[in-house]
N, CA, C and O atoms as a printed pandas DataFrame, in Angstrom:
     atom_number atom_name residue_name chain_id  residue_number  x_coord  y_coord  z_coord
0              1         N          MET        A               1   29.196   62.484  200.477
1              2        CA          MET        A               1   30.154   62.883  201.617
2              3         C          MET        A               1   29.000   62.791  202.928
3              4         O          MET        A               1   27.820   63.131  203.011
4              5         N          LYS        A               2   29.995   62.136  203.923
5              6        CA          LYS        A               2   29.175   62.215  205.270
6              7         C          LYS        A               2   29.316   63.399  205.854
7              8         O          LYS        A               2   30.505   63.720  205.821
8              9         N          SER        A               3   28.485   64.396  206.503
9             10        CA          SER        A               3   28.512   65.540  207.063
10            11         C          SER        A               3   28.494   65.195  208.366
11            12         O          SER        A               3   28.324   66.165  209.105
12            13         N          THR        A               4   28.649   63.783  209.105
13            14        CA          THR        A               4   28.492   63.416  210.549
14            15         C          THR        A               4   29.795   63.094  210.611
15            16         O          THR        A               4   30.138   63.155  211.792
16            17         N          GLN        A               5   30.672   62.787  209.929
17            18        CA          GLN        A               5   32.259   62.225  210.321
18            19         C          GLN        A               5   32.929   63.371  210.453
19            20         O          GLN        A               5   32.787   64.275  209.629
20            21         N          SER        A               6   33.701   63.469  211.453
21            22        CA          SER        A               6   34.893   64.474  211.483
22            23         C          SER        A               6   36.015   64.437  210.482
23            24         O          SER        A               6   36.457   63.399  209.990
24            25         N          LYS        A               7   36.363   65.437  210.266
25            26        CA          LYS        A               7   37.533   65.899  209.189
26            27         C          LYS        A               7   38.869   65.205  209.675
27            28         O          LYS        A               7   39.499   65.282  210.730
28            29         N          ILE        A               8   39.060   64.495  208.497
29            30        CA          ILE        A               8   40.681   63.601  208.536
30            31         C          ILE        A               8   41.597   65.140  209.049
31            32         O          ILE        A               8   41.453   66.283  208.614
32            33         N          SER        A               9   42.369   64.721  209.923
33            34        CA          SER        A               9   43.876   65.965  209.826
34            35         C          SER        A               9   44.598   65.786  208.554
35            36         O          SER        A               9   44.711   66.696  207.733
36            37         N          LYS        A              10   45.075   64.627  208.403
37            38        CA          LYS        A              10   45.846   64.156  207.338
38            39         C          LYS        A              10   45.656   64.664  206.156
39            40         O          LYS        A              10   44.553   64.477  205.642
40            41         N          LYS        A              11   46.721   65.468  205.391
41            42        CA          LYS        A              11   46.701   66.060  204.131
42            43         C          LYS        A              11   46.490   64.761  203.190
43            44         O          LYS        A              11   45.375   64.614  202.689
44            45         N          TRP        A              12   47.534   63.782  202.915
45            46        CA          TRP        A              12   47.728   62.487  202.417
46            47         C          TRP        A              12   46.666   61.322  202.998
47            48         O          TRP        A              12   46.912   60.960  204.149
48            49         N          VAL        A              13   45.722   60.806  202.457
49            50        CA          VAL        A              13   45.413   59.608  203.221
50            51         C          VAL        A              13   45.304   58.221  201.975
51            52         O          VAL        A              13   45.609   58.229  200.782
52            53         N          SER        A              14   44.856   57.335  202.666
53            54        CA          SER        A              14   44.794   55.965  202.206
54            55         C          SER        A              14   43.597   56.148  201.146
55            56         O          SER        A              14   42.800   57.081  201.046
56            57         N          THR        A              15   43.739   54.743  200.237
57            58        CA          THR        A              15   42.384   54.651  199.707
58            59         C          THR        A              15   41.465   54.402  200.478
59            60         O          THR        A              15   40.446   55.037  200.211
60            61         N          ARG        A              16   41.374   53.565  201.553
61            62        CA          ARG        A              16   40.232   53.156  202.132
62            63         C          ARG        A              16   39.810   54.543  203.291
63            64         O          ARG        A              16   38.645   54.896  203.475
64            65         N          GLU        A              17   41.070   55.222  204.011
65            66        CA          GLU        A              17   40.209   56.576  204.642
66            67         C          GLU        A              17   39.322   57.566  203.651
67            68         O          GLU        A              17   38.245   58.061  203.983
68            69         N          ILE        A              18   39.841   57.721  202.635
69            70        CA          ILE        A              18   39.153   58.378  201.874
70            71         C          ILE        A              18   37.879   57.757  201.039
71            72         O          ILE        A              18   36.971   58.500  200.665
72            73         N          ALA        A              19   37.873   56.705  200.839
73            74        CA          ALA        A              19   36.375   55.980  200.302
74            75         C          ALA        A              19   35.501   56.245  201.628
75            76         O          ALA        A              19   34.511   56.969  201.737
76            77         N          ASP        A              20   36.142   55.456  202.609
77            78        CA          ASP        A              20   35.205   56.036  203.734
78            79         C          ASP        A              20   34.519   57.222  203.954
79            80         O          ASP        A              20   33.316   57.313  204.199
80            81         N          TYR        A              21   35.290   58.095  203.862
81            82        CA          TYR        A              21   34.911   59.592  204.340
82            83         C          TYR        A              21   34.359   60.432  202.874
83            84         O          TYR        A              21   33.779   61.510  203.002
84            85         N          LEU        A              22   34.536   59.987  201.851
85            86        CA          LEU        A              22   33.665   60.253  200.952
86            87         C          LEU        A              22   32.108   59.077  200.334
87            88         O          LEU        A              22   31.235   59.218  199.478
88            89         N          ASP        A              23   32.467   57.957  201.361
89            90        CA          ASP        A              23   31.212   57.137  201.273
90            91         C          ASP        A              23   31.039   56.633  199.915
91            92         O          ASP        A              23   29.914   56.679  199.418
92            93         N          VAL        A              24   32.291   56.027  199.076
93            94        CA          VAL        A              24   32.195   55.367  197.905
94            95         C          VAL        A              24   33.235   54.268  198.041
95            96         O          VAL        A              24   34.113   54.109  198.890
96            97         N          SER        A              25   32.836   53.419  196.774
97            98        CA          SER        A              25   34.144   52.441  196.910
98            99         C          SER        A              25   35.389   52.611  196.254
99           100         O          SER        A              25   35.704   53.312  195.292
100          101         N          GLU        A              26   36.061   51.794  196.995
101          102        CA          GLU        A              26   37.622   51.986  196.628
102          103         C          GLU        A              26   37.463   51.738  194.702
103          104         O          GLU        A              26   38.173   52.289  193.861
104          105         N          LYS        A              27   36.634   51.028  194.511
105          106        CA          LYS        A              27   36.260   50.607  192.677
106          107         C          LYS        A              27   36.244   51.948  191.857
107          108         O          LYS        A              27   37.048   52.345  191.014
108          109         N          THR        A              28   34.740   52.719  192.496
109          110        CA          THR        A              28   34.621   54.157  192.580
110          111         C          THR        A              28   35.877   54.905  191.977
111          112         O          THR        A              28   36.111   55.214  190.808
112          113         N          LEU        A              29   36.673   55.120  193.222
113          114        CA          LEU        A              29   37.849   55.984  192.766
114          115         C          LEU        A              29   38.546   55.429  192.313
115          116         O          LEU        A              29   39.382   56.264  191.968
116          117         N          GLN        A              30   39.057   53.983  191.842
117          118        CA          GLN        A              30   39.573   53.474  190.794
118          119         C          GLN        A              30   38.965   54.181  189.672
119          120         O          GLN        A              30   39.577   55.191  189.323
120          121         N          ARG        A              31   37.875   53.881  189.007
121          122        CA          ARG        A              31   37.218   54.807  188.001
122          123         C          ARG        A              31   37.399   56.098  187.711
123          124         O          ARG        A              31   37.821   56.325  186.578
124          125         N          TRP        A              32   37.182   57.090  188.478
125          126        CA          TRP        A              32   37.426   58.159  188.886
126          127         C          TRP        A              32   39.132   58.707  188.402
127          128         O          TRP        A              32   39.384   59.731  187.766
128          129         N          ARG        A              33   40.049   57.779  188.872
129          130        CA          ARG        A              33   41.278   57.520  188.330
130          131         C          ARG        A              33   41.467   57.314  186.637
131          132         O          ARG        A              33   42.186   58.034  185.945
132          133         N          ASN        A              34   40.806   56.380  186.229
133          134        CA          ASN        A              34   40.951   55.954  185.053
134          135         C          ASN        A              34   40.471   56.700  184.336
135          136         O          ASN        A              34   41.068   56.625  183.262
136          137         N          THR        A              35   39.331   57.756  184.290
137          138        CA          THR        A              35   38.519   58.512  183.508
138          139         C          THR        A              35   39.238   59.922  183.433
139          140         O          THR        A              35   38.898   60.762  182.600
140          141         N          GLY        A              36   40.257   60.132  184.356
141          142        CA          GLY        A              36   41.054   61.394  184.485
142          143         C          GLY        A              36   40.217   62.460  185.647
143          144         O          GLY        A              36   40.773   63.418  186.184
144          145         N          LEU        A              37   39.136   62.155  185.825
145          146        CA          LEU        A              37   38.398   62.987  186.994
146          147         C          LEU        A              37   39.612   63.106  188.157
147          148         O          LEU        A              37   39.978   64.173  188.652
148          149         N          LEU        A              38   40.002   62.152  188.393
149          150        CA          LEU        A              38   41.478   62.814  189.447
150          151         C          LEU        A              38   42.791   62.411  188.776
151          152         O          LEU        A              38   43.015   61.385  188.134
152          153         N          LYS        A              39   43.571   63.374  189.040
153          154        CA          LYS        A              39   44.449   63.535  188.230
154          155         C          LYS        A              39   45.936   62.884  188.947
155          156         O          LYS        A              39   45.983   63.060  190.164
156          157         N          LEU        A              40   46.762   62.389  188.529
157          158        CA          LEU        A              40   48.050   62.014  188.962
158          159         C          LEU        A              40   48.640   63.067  189.502
159          160         O          LEU        A              40   48.275   64.146  189.036
160          161         N          GLY        A              41   49.532   63.095  190.436
161          162        CA          GLY        A              41   50.113   64.214  190.977
162          163         C          GLY        A              41   49.485   65.406  191.987
163          164         O          GLY        A              41   50.006   66.176  192.794
164          165         N          ILE        A              42   47.938   65.144  191.484
165          166        CA          ILE        A              42   47.327   66.300  192.030
166          167         C          ILE        A              42   46.424   65.857  192.934
167          168         O          ILE        A              42   46.359   66.434  194.019
168          169         N          HIS        A              43   45.590   64.784  192.652
169          170        CA          HIS        A              43   44.750   64.355  193.485
170          171         C          HIS        A              43   45.071   63.028  194.088
171          172         O          HIS        A              43   44.567   62.539  195.099
172          173         N          TRP        A              44   45.941   62.547  193.350
173          174        CA          TRP        A              44   46.520   61.111  194.083
174          175         C          TRP        A              44   47.968   61.221  193.531
175          176         O          TRP        A              44   48.492   62.042  192.778
176          177         N          ARG        A              45   48.439   60.104  194.168
177          178        CA          ARG        A              45   49.945   59.345  193.918
178          179         C          ARG        A              45   50.485   58.257  194.612
179          180         O          ARG        A              45   49.859   57.944  195.624
180          181         N          ARG        A              46   51.362   57.671  194.374
181          182        CA          ARG        A              46   51.537   56.229  194.773
182          183         C          ARG        A              46   52.611   56.690  195.704
183          184         O          ARG        A              46   53.316   57.697  195.648
184          185         N          LYS        A              47   52.557   55.475  196.793
185          186        CA          LYS        A              47   53.280   56.280  198.168
186          187         C          LYS        A              47   54.594   55.572  197.680
187          188         O          LYS        A              47   55.508   56.277  198.108
188          189         N          PHE        A              48   55.040   54.674  197.093
189          190        CA          PHE        A              48   56.430   54.017  196.602
190          191         C          PHE        A              48   55.998   54.101  194.914
191          192         O          PHE        A              48   55.015   53.510  194.467
192          193         N          PRO        A              49   56.911   54.935  194.091
193          194        CA          PRO        A              49   56.825   55.059  192.870
194          195         C          PRO        A              49   57.365   53.851  192.149
195          196         O          PRO        A              49   57.149   53.691  190.948
196          197         N          THR        A              50   57.949   53.140  192.750
197          198        CA          THR        A              50   58.137   51.615  192.391
198          199         C          THR        A              50   57.361   50.579  192.167
199          200         O          THR        A              50   57.856   49.551  191.704
200          201         N          THR        A              51   55.878   50.672  192.482
201          202        CA          THR        A              51   55.290   49.637  192.957
202          203         C          THR        A              51   53.764   50.361  191.982
203          204         O          THR        A              51   53.788   51.542  191.635
204          205         N          ASN        A              52   52.818   49.652  191.730
205          206        CA          ASN        A              52   51.270   49.888  191.231
206          207         C          ASN        A              52   50.647   49.826  192.486
207          208         O          ASN        A              52   49.440   49.964  192.291
208          209         N          ARG        A              53   50.929   49.661  193.885
209          210        CA          ARG        A              53   50.097   49.215  195.131
210          211         C          ARG        A              53   50.371   50.649  195.779
211          212         O          ARG        A              53   51.198   51.461  195.363
212          213         N          TYR        A              54   49.317   50.847  197.140
213          214        CA          TYR        A              54   49.429   51.771  198.051
214          215         C          TYR        A              54   49.491   53.323  197.295
215          216         O          TYR        A              54   50.360   54.176  197.113
216          217         N          ILE        A              55   48.100   53.165  196.985
217          218        CA          ILE        A              55   48.122   54.862  196.224
218          219         C          ILE        A              55   47.481   55.873  197.523
219          220         O          ILE        A              55   46.530   55.452  198.182
220          221         N          VAL        A              56   48.040   57.112  197.789
221          222        CA          VAL        A              56   47.318   57.825  198.719
222          223         C          VAL        A              56   46.603   58.732  198.077
223          224         O          VAL        A              56   46.855   59.014  196.906
224          225         N          TYR        A              57   45.665   59.280  198.730
225          226        CA          TYR        A              57   44.913   60.637  197.797
226          227         C          TYR        A              57   45.192   62.298  198.771
227          228         O          TYR        A              57   45.446   62.476  199.962
228          229         N          HIS        A              58   45.091   62.821  198.161
229          230        CA          HIS        A              58   45.259   64.269  198.732
230          231         C          HIS        A              58   43.689   64.398  199.007
231          232         O          HIS        A              58   42.803   64.265  198.163
232          233         N          LEU        A              59   43.537   64.674  200.311
233          234        CA          LEU        A              59   42.260   64.891  200.738
234          235         C          LEU        A              59   41.308   66.066  200.356
235          236         O          LEU        A              59   40.218   65.829  199.836
236          237         N          ASP        A              60   41.669   67.149  200.580
237          238        CA          ASP        A              60   40.711   68.320  200.136
238          239         C          ASP        A              60   40.963   68.703  198.576
239          240         O          ASP        A              60   40.223   69.559  198.093
240          241         N          LEU        A              61   41.785   68.221  197.912
241          242        CA          LEU        A              61   41.771   68.475  196.417
242          243         C          LEU        A              61   41.001   67.534  196.074
243          244         O          LEU        A              61   40.127   67.936  195.305
244          245         N          THR        A              62   40.921   66.047  196.397
245          246        CA          THR        A              62   39.770   65.213  195.877
246          247         C          THR        A              62   38.320   65.535  196.570
247          248         O          THR        A              62   37.262   65.008  196.227
248          249         N          GLU        A              63   38.421   66.153  197.235
249          250        CA          GLU        A              63   36.881   66.410  197.648
250          251         C          GLU        A              63   36.378   67.402  196.595
251          252         O          GLU        A              63   35.305   67.434  195.992
252          253         N          LYS        A              64   37.605   68.317  196.534
253          254        CA          LYS        A              64   36.864   69.403  195.596
254          255         C          LYS        A              64   36.450   69.133  194.468
255          256         O          LYS        A              64   35.436   69.516  193.884
256          257         N          ALA        A              65   37.461   68.288  194.084
257          258        CA          ALA        A              65   37.172   67.418  192.375
258          259         C          ALA        A              65   35.747   67.066  192.510
259          260         O          ALA        A              65   34.831   67.496  191.808
260          261         N          ILE        A              66   35.674   66.352  193.352
261          262        CA          ILE        A              66   34.039   65.427  193.413
262          263         C          ILE        A              66   33.228   66.369  193.484
263          264         O          ILE        A              66   32.293   66.238  192.694
264          265         N          THR        A              67   33.192   67.391  194.190
265          266        CA          THR        A              67   32.043   68.404  194.335
266          267         C          THR        A              67   32.314   69.024  193.098
267          268         O          THR        A              67   31.491   68.947  192.185
268          269         N          ASN        A              68   33.309   69.590  192.977
269          270        CA          ASN        A              68   32.690   70.255  191.863
270          271         C          ASN        A              68   32.364   69.854  190.136
271          272         O          ASN        A              68   32.000   70.542  189.182
272          273         N          TYR        A              69   32.665   68.527  190.286
273          274        CA          TYR        A              69   32.064   67.627  189.181
274          275         C          TYR        A              69   30.643   67.713  189.582
275          276         O          TYR        A              69   29.763   68.112  188.819
276          277         N          GLY        A              70   30.471   67.384  190.626
277          278        CA          GLY        A              70   28.987   66.940  190.972
278          279         C          GLY        A              70   28.200   68.319  190.677
279          280         O          GLY        A              70   27.007   68.070  190.502
280          281         N          SER        A              71   28.471   69.599  190.575
281          282        CA          SER        A              71   27.949   70.877  189.942
282          283         C          SER        A              71   27.980   70.920  188.960
283          284         O          SER        A              71   26.821   71.253  188.712
284          285         N          LEU        A              72   28.621   70.806  187.753
285          286        CA          LEU        A              72   28.730   70.861  186.406
286          287         C          LEU        A              72   28.052   69.461  186.281
287          288         O          LEU        A              72   27.384   69.534  185.249
288          289         N          GLU        A              73   27.941   68.559  186.680
289          290        CA          GLU        A              73   26.965   67.280  186.080
290          291         C          GLU        A              73   25.417   68.151  186.028
291          292         O          GLU        A              73   24.763   68.229  184.988
292          293         N          LEU        A              74   24.984   68.770  187.331
293          294        CA          LEU        A              74   23.773   69.078  187.740
294          295         C          LEU        A              74   23.288   70.475  186.798
295          296         O          LEU        A              74   22.201   70.720  186.274
296          297         N          GLU        A              75   24.510   71.226  186.822
297          298        CA          GLU        A              75   24.368   72.472  185.813
298          299         C          GLU        A              75   24.067   71.977  184.285
299          300         O          GLU        A              75   23.294   72.686  183.641
300          301         N          ALA        A              76   24.523   71.007  183.755
301          302        CA          ALA        A              76   24.524   70.430  182.438
302          303         C          ALA        A              76   23.295   69.767  182.384
303          304         O          ALA        A              76   22.748   69.839  181.284
304          305         N          ILE        A              77   22.577   69.013  183.428
305          306        CA          ILE        A              77   21.216   68.684  183.477
306          307         C          ILE        A              77   20.065   69.707  183.273
307          308         O          ILE        A              77   19.158   69.498  182.467
308          309         N          ASN        A              78   20.145   70.798  184.026
309          310        CA          ASN        A              78   19.763   71.943  184.389
310          311         C          ASN        A              78   19.651   72.549  182.902
311          312         O          ASN        A              78   18.535   72.834  182.465
312          313         N          ASN        A              79   20.718   72.731  182.184
313          314        CA          ASN        A              79   20.692   73.630  181.080
314          315         C          ASN        A              79   20.080   72.519  179.731
315          316         O          ASN        A              79   19.774   73.135  178.709
316          317         N          ALA        A              80   19.946   71.415  179.693
317          318        CA          ALA        A              80   19.440   70.588  179.123
318          319         C          ALA        A              80   17.826   70.473  178.897
319          320         O          ALA        A              80   17.284   69.973  177.911
320          321         N          ARG        A              81   17.126   71.100  180.130
321          322        CA          ARG        A              81   15.952   71.347  180.260
322          323         C          ARG        A              81   15.133   72.541  179.695
323          324         O          ARG        A              81   13.929   72.633  179.933
């Protein structure tokens, strides 16, 4: 996550905005959705329920999920040693 980038003031942001903010690709966001790391209705939702396009993300909850996942992964590596 970019520490030099200012905090986005919106609660729900576009795929492009959150990808830039987290410094990841849109494909990585899709992979996180598909694996269940990001949950529908909590971390992301469709802007229009009748289409598969236009996904928006809850900025704070998505950032927390990614941060917590990184912490858990690091803890598992340390416990394996």
